[in-house]
C-alpha positions as CSV (number, residue, x, y, z in Angstrom):
1,M,2.7,120.3,-17.7
2,A,1.9,122.5,-20.6
3,A,1.4,121.4,-24.2
4,G,4.7,121.0,-25.9
5,G,6.3,120.1,-22.5
6,L,7.8,116.7,-21.7
7,G,4.9,114.8,-23.4
8,R,4.3,112.6,-20.3
9,H,1.1,112.1,-18.3
10,R,2.9,111.4,-15.0
11,L,6.0,112.5,-13.2
12,A,7.2,110.6,-10.1
13,L,9.8,111.1,-7.5
14,G,11.0,109.3,-4.4
15,A,12.4,110.8,-1.2
16,S,13.3,109.8,2.3
17,A,10.3,110.2,4.6
18,A,12.5,112.1,7.0
19,N,13.6,114.6,4.4
20,T,10.9,117.2,5.0
21,A,12.6,119.9,2.9
22,S,12.5,117.7,-0.2
23,R,8.9,116.7,0.4
24,R,7.8,120.4,0.9
25,V,9.5,121.3,-2.4
26,A,7.6,118.5,-4.2
27,E,4.3,119.6,-2.6
28,R,4.9,123.2,-3.7
29,A,5.5,121.9,-7.3
30,G,2.2,120.2,-7.2
31,F,3.3,116.6,-6.4
32,R,1.0,114.5,-4.2
33,Q,2.2,111.7,-2.0
34,A,1.1,108.4,-3.6
35,G,2.6,105.9,-1.2
36,R,5.0,105.1,1.6
37,F,7.6,102.4,1.7
38,R,8.5,101.1,5.1
39,A,12.2,100.4,5.8
40,D,12.9,101.4,2.2
41,G,16.5,102.6,2.3
42,V,19.7,102.8,4.3
43,C,20.9,106.3,5.3
44,G,24.0,107.5,7.0
45,F,27.7,107.0,6.2
46,A,27.9,103.7,8.0
47,G,24.5,102.5,6.7
48,E,23.2,102.3,10.3
49,I,19.8,103.9,9.8
50,V,17.0,102.3,7.9
51,D,14.5,104.9,6.8
52,D,11.1,104.9,5.2
53,G,10.6,106.4,1.8
54,V,7.8,108.2,0.1
55,W,6.6,108.1,-3.5
56,C,5.1,111.3,-5.0
57,E,3.4,111.8,-8.3
58,L,2.3,114.7,-10.5
59,L,-0.3,113.9,-13.2
60,A,-0.9,116.1,-16.2
61,S,-4.6,116.3,-15.1
62,D,-3.5,117.8,-11.8
63,R,-2.5,121.0,-13.5
């Protein structure tokens, strides 16, 4: 996060733990996994699958 950027010291995102593509994109962008939420969300059209979630963060000091 360069000077004159968003002016934030931390960016965060959440994703399904099963969504490896989203997690890879976040890692390539410099995000680090900060936590895991067990049985965090319901996935699927009928809401039949309860999935874990992950929390990722990118700090200004990480760059």
